KOLTIVEX-795340 format. One line per 8 residues: number of its first residue (from 1); their letters; for each residue x, y, z of N, C-alpha, C, O. Coordinates in pm, whole numbers. Layout:
N
NUM) A) X,Y,Z,X,Y,Z,X,Y,Z,X,Y,Z ~ ...;
***
This chain:
133
1) XXXXXXXX) -143,-1450,1977,-70,-1575,1983,78,-1543,1968,118,-1467,1880 ~ 158,-1600,2052,300,-1573,2049,365,-1638,1927,311,-1731,1867 ~ 482,-1586,1893,549,-1635,1772,589,-1782,1785,585,-1855,1686 ~ 627,-1826,1905,665,-1967,1922,546,-2058,1898,559,-2165,1837 ~ 429,-2016,1946,308,-2096,1924,271,-2098,1776,232,-2202,1723 ~ 284,-1983,1710,254,-1979,1567,351,-2066,1489,313,-2129,1390 ~ 476,-2069,1531,574,-2153,1464,538,-2301,1481,549,-2379,1387 ~ 495,-2339,1602,455,-2478,1627,335,-2516,1540,332,-2624,1481;
9) XXXXXXXX) 236,-2426,1533,119,-2455,1450,155,-2459,1302,99,-2539,1227 ~ 247,-2374,1259,291,-2377,1120,357,-2509,1086,332,-2567,979 ~ 441,-2558,1175,507,-2687,1153,405,-2799,1156,413,-2894,1077 ~ 307,-2789,1247,202,-2891,1254,121,-2897,1125,101,-3005,1070 ~ 74,-2781,1076,-3,-2779,952,79,-2828,834,29,-2900,749 ~ 205,-2789,830,293,-2832,722,312,-2984,725,310,-3049,620 ~ 330,-3040,843,350,-3185,858,224,-3263,820,230,-3361,747 ~ 109,-3218,872,-17,-3287,840,-45,-3277,690,-89,-3374,628;
17) XXXXXXXX) -21,-3160,634,-43,-3142,490,47,-3231,406,2,-3290,308 ~ 175,-3242,446,267,-3329,371,225,-3474,382,232,-3548,284 ~ 180,-3516,501,135,-3655,519,12,-3683,432,4,-3788,368 ~ -83,-3591,431,-202,-3612,348,-168,-3609,199,-223,-3686,121 ~ -79,-3519,161,-39,-3511,21,26,-3642,-24,-5,-3694,-131 ~ 116,-3694,58,181,-3821,25,83,-3937,27,91,-4028,-56 ~ -11,-3935,122,-113,-4042,126,-198,-4038,0,-233,-4143,-55 ~ -231,-3919,-47,-308,-3908,-171,-231,-3959,-290,-289,-4020,-380;
25) XXXXXXXX) -100,-3934,-292,-19,-3986,-402,-3,-4136,-396,-1,-4203,-499 ~ 7,-4191,-275,25,-4335,-259,-104,-4414,-287,-97,-4532,-321 ~ -219,-4350,-274,-344,-4418,-301,-362,-4447,-450,-441,-4533,-488 ~ -290,-4377,-533,-298,-4400,-677,-422,-4339,-737,-459,-4226,-704 ~ -486,-4412,-824,-601,-4361,-900,-734,-4399,-837,-827,-4438,-908 ~ -745,-4388,-706,-874,-4412,-644,-956,-4284,-649,-905,-4179,-688 ~ -1081,-4292,-612,-1170,-4177,-622,-1135,-4063,-529,-1163,-3947,-559 ~ -1073,-4095,-415,-1047,-3992,-315,-904,-3941,-316,-872,-3848,-242;
33) XXXXXXXX) -817,-3998,-395,-676,-3960,-389,-653,-3815,-429,-570,-3747,-369 ~ -726,-3767,-527,-706,-3628,-568,-757,-3530,-462,-699,-3424,-442 ~ -866,-3567,-394,-916,-3480,-286,-818,-3476,-169,-791,-3370,-114 ~ -766,-3592,-133,-674,-3599,-19,-545,-3525,-51,-496,-3449,33 ~ -490,-3546,-168,-365,-3477,-201,-388,-3327,-218,-301,-3248,-183 ~ -502,-3286,-270,-534,-3144,-282,-551,-3078,-146,-503,-2967,-124 ~ -619,-3146,-55,-636,-3094,80,-502,-3087,151,-474,-2991,224 ~ -418,-3188,131,-285,-3187,190,-200,-3073,136,-126,-3009,211;
41) XXXXXXXX) -210,-3048,6,-135,-2937,-53,-181,-2803,3,-99,-2714,26 ~ -311,-2788,24,-363,-2664,81,-314,-2646,225,-277,-2535,264 ~ -314,-2753,304,-263,-2743,440,-113,-2712,443,-66,-2640,530 ~ -39,-2766,347,103,-2732,339,120,-2584,308,209,-2519,362 ~ 36,-2530,223,41,-2388,192,11,-2302,314,76,-2200,337 ~ -89,-2344,394,-122,-2270,517,-5,-2275,614,31,-2173,673 ~ 55,-2392,630,170,-2405,720,288,-2323,674,355,-2259,756 ~ 314,-2324,544,426,-2246,491,402,-2097,509,494,-2022,542;
49) XXXXXXXX) 279,-2052,488,246,-1910,507,265,-1869,653,316,-1760,680 ~ 224,-1954,746,244,-1923,888,393,-1914,921,436,-1822,991 ~ 470,-2008,870,614,-2007,899,682,-1886,838,772,-1828,899 ~ 640,-1846,718,698,-1726,658,663,-1600,738,746,-1510,753 ~ 540,-1595,788,501,-1480,870,582,-1476,999,626,-1369,1041 ~ 601,-1591,1062,681,-1597,1185,824,-1555,1157,885,-1482,1236 ~ 878,-1599,1047,1016,-1564,1011,1029,-1413,989,1124,-1350,1035 ~ 932,-1356,917,936,-1212,890,922,-1130,1018,992,-1031,1037;
57) XXXXXXXX) 832,-1173,1106,810,-1099,1230,925,-1117,1329,955,-1026,1407 ~ 989,-1233,1327,1099,-1255,1422,1224,-1176,1383,1309,-1151,1468 ~ 1236,-1138,1258,1352,-1061,1213,1338,-911,1242,1438,-840,1251 ~ 1215,-864,1256,1193,-721,1277,1110,-701,1405,989,-721,1402 ~ 1173,-664,1516,1099,-650,1641,991,-541,1637,891,-551,1708 ~ 1010,-439,1555,909,-334,1545,782,-387,1481,671,-357,1527 ~ 796,-466,1374,679,-526,1310,612,-626,1404,489,-637,1407 ~ 693,-699,1481,637,-795,1576,556,-724,1683,449,-772,1722;
65) XXXXXXXX) 605,-610,1731,531,-534,1832,402,-478,1774,299,-478,1841 ~ 406,-429,1651,285,-379,1585,183,-491,1565,63,-472,1586 ~ 231,-607,1525,143,-722,1503,78,-765,1635,-41,-792,1640 ~ 158,-771,1741,107,-810,1872,3,-709,1922,-98,-747,1980 ~ 30,-580,1899,-65,-477,1940,-195,-487,1860,-303,-463,1913 ~ -185,-522,1732,-305,-533,1650,-392,-651,1694,-514,-646,1680 ~ -330,-755,1748,-408,-869,1796,-485,-835,1923,-592,-891,1948 ~ -432,-744,2002,-496,-708,2128,-586,-585,2114,-649,-544,2212;
73) XXXXXXXX) -593,-528,1998,-672,-408,1974,-821,-440,1983,-866,-541,1930 ~ -898,-355,2050,-1041,-378,2068,-1116,-372,1935,-1210,-450,1913 ~ -1077,-283,1849,-1145,-271,1720,-1125,-397,1637,-1218,-444,1572 ~ -1004,-452,1639,-976,-575,1564,-1061,-689,1617,-1116,-767,1539 ~ -1072,-699,1749,-1154,-805,1808,-1301,-787,1771,-1370,-884,1741 ~ -1349,-662,1772,-1488,-635,1736,-1515,-673,1590,-1616,-737,1560 ~ -1425,-633,1500,-1442,-664,1358,-1436,-815,1336,-1514,-869,1257 ~ -1345,-884,1405,-1335,-1030,1391,-1463,-1098,1439,-1510,-1192,1375;
81) XXXXXXXX) -1519,-1051,1549,-1643,-1110,1599,-1759,-1085,1503,-1842,-1173,1482 ~ -1766,-965,1446,-1872,-937,1348,-1857,-1026,1224,-1956,-1076,1171 ~ -1734,-1045,1179,-1709,-1129,1062,-1748,-1274,1091,-1808,-1341,1007 ~ -1713,-1323,1210,-1751,-1460,1248,-1903,-1474,1253,-1958,-1575,1207 ~ -1969,-1376,1308,-2114,-1381,1319,-2180,-1384,1182,-2272,-1463,1159 ~ -2135,-1299,1091,-2192,-1296,957,-2164,-1426,883,-2250,-1478,812 ~ -2044,-1479,898,-2010,-1606,835,-2099,-1718,885,-2145,-1801,808 ~ -2123,-1719,1017,-2210,-1821,1075,-2349,-1816,1014,-2403,-1918,972;
89) XXXXXXXX) -2408,-1696,1008,-2543,-1686,955,-2550,-1723,807,-2646,-1786,764 ~ -2451,-1684,731,-2449,-1721,589,-2439,-1872,574,-2509,-1932,493 ~ -2351,-1934,652,-2334,-2080,645,-2461,-2154,685,-2496,-2254,623 ~ -2528,-2106,787,-2652,-2171,830,-2756,-2169,718,-2818,-2271,689 ~ -2773,-2054,654,-2874,-2047,548,-2832,-2122,422,-2917,-2179,353 ~ -2704,-2124,391,-2657,-2201,275,-2676,-2351,301,-2718,-2424,212 ~ -2645,-2396,422,-2665,-2537,455,-2812,-2574,448,-2848,-2680,396 ~ -2896,-2489,499,-3039,-2516,495,-3090,-2520,351,-3171,-2607,317;
97) XXXXXXXX) -3045,-2428,268,-3086,-2428,127,-3034,-2552,55,-3105,-2612,-25 ~ -2910,-2590,84,-2854,-2710,20,-2929,-2835,65,-2951,-2926,-15 ~ -2969,-2839,191,-3044,-2955,240,-3179,-2966,170,-3227,-3077,146 ~ -3239,-2854,138,-3370,-2857,72,-3359,-2884,-78,-3454,-2933,-138 ~ -3245,-2851,-138,-3228,-2866,-283,-3184,-3006,-322,-3229,-3059,-424 ~ -3096,-3067,-241,-3044,-3199,-276,-3156,-3302,-278,-3248,-3298,-196 ~ -3146,-3395,-372,-3244,-3502,-382,-3203,-3625,-302,-3273,-3726,-303 ~ -3091,-3617,-233,-3043,-3729,-153,-3088,-3710,-9,-3048,-3613,56;
105) XXXXXXXX) -3171,-3799,42,-3226,-3778,177,-3120,-3776,286,-3132,-3698,381 ~ -3017,-3859,276,-2915,-3863,381,-2838,-3731,389,-2813,-3680,498 ~ -2801,-3676,273,-2729,-3548,272,-2819,-3438,330,-2773,-3355,408 ~ -2945,-3438,292,-3038,-3339,343,-3057,-3350,493,-3063,-3248,563 ~ -3067,-3473,544,-3083,-3492,687,-2959,-3448,764,-2970,-3386,870 ~ -2841,-3479,711,-2718,-3438,778,-2706,-3286,779,-2672,-3228,882 ~ -2733,-3222,667,-2723,-3076,662,-2828,-3008,750,-2799,-2908,815 ~ -2949,-3063,753,-3051,-3006,842,-3012,-3025,989,-3030,-2935,1070;
113) XXXXXXXX) -2958,-3141,1022,-2911,-3166,1158,-2798,-3073,1197,-2794,-3022,1309 ~ -2707,-3051,1104,-2596,-2959,1129,-2645,-2816,1149,-2596,-2744,1236 ~ -2742,-2775,1069,-2799,-2641,1084,-2867,-2627,1220,-2852,-2524,1286 ~ -2941,-2727,1260,-3008,-2722,1391,-2906,-2720,1504,-2923,-2645,1601 ~ -2800,-2799,1494,-2696,-2801,1596,-2627,-2666,1607,-2603,-2617,1717 ~ -2595,-2606,1494,-2530,-2474,1497,-2622,-2369,1558,-2577,-2285,1636 ~ -2748,-2374,1524,-2843,-2277,1580,-2859,-2297,1730,-2866,-2200,1806 ~ -2864,-2422,1773,-2875,-2450,1916,-2750,-2403,1991,-2761,-2342,2096;
121) XXXXXXXX) -2632,-2432,1936,-2509,-2387,2000,-2500,-2235,2006,-2455,-2179,2106 ~ -2542,-2169,1899,-2543,-2024,1900,-2632,-1971,2011,-2595,-1878,2082 ~ -2750,-2030,2026,-2843,-1985,2129,-2786,-2008,2268,-2796,-1920,2355 ~ -2726,-2123,2291,-2668,-2154,2422,-2554,-2058,2454,-2548,-2003,2564 ~ -2463,-2038,2359,-2350,-1949,2385,-2394,-1804,2398,-2337,-1729,2478 ~ -2493,-1764,2322,-2545,-1628,2336,-2602,-1609,2476,-2574,-1508,2541 ~ -2681,-1703,2522,-2738,-1694,2655,-2627,-1692,2761,-2633,-1613,2855 ~ -2528,-1779,2745,-2418,-1787,2842,-2341,-1656,2848,-2320,-1601,2957;
129) XXXXX) -2298,-1604,2734,-2218,-1482,2734,-2301,-1359,2772,-2246,-1262,2825 ~ -2431,-1363,2745,-2516,-1252,2784,-2531,-1246,2937,-2543,-1137,2994 ~ -2529,-1361,3002,-2541,-1364,3147,-2407,-1344,3217,-2404,-1297,3331 ~ -2298,-1379,3152,-2165,-1366,3212,-2117,-1222,3207,-2063,-1171,3305 ~ -2137,-1156,3093,-2082,-1021,3076,-2186,-919,3104,-2160,-799,3096;
***
């Protein structure tokens, strides 16, 4: 991803985070205000980290070239795909276990439906990419 795009996304995350943080503060003492403001604060942190990385890379062209090369490196792509795959499988089993443990039928149904949807999408994309490549 180019530095200009990363800067745009950093500003976007920072803006959305600030809006959510302020919305959480304006809601007062409702049940969801702390969650909304906490989520907004986390998004502001993500946006600020992206902007700091863009600033650091834009000041040093050598670091920017190394960073760009690392994004296009085959080993990095392979490791990222393996990490995504492992995360997917862990999430599927955690969701399934949570659906079976909760005593609330609606939460269990939603989590089971989500697990089935993820498994179906995985199967479809696996079939698609296996036939394309």
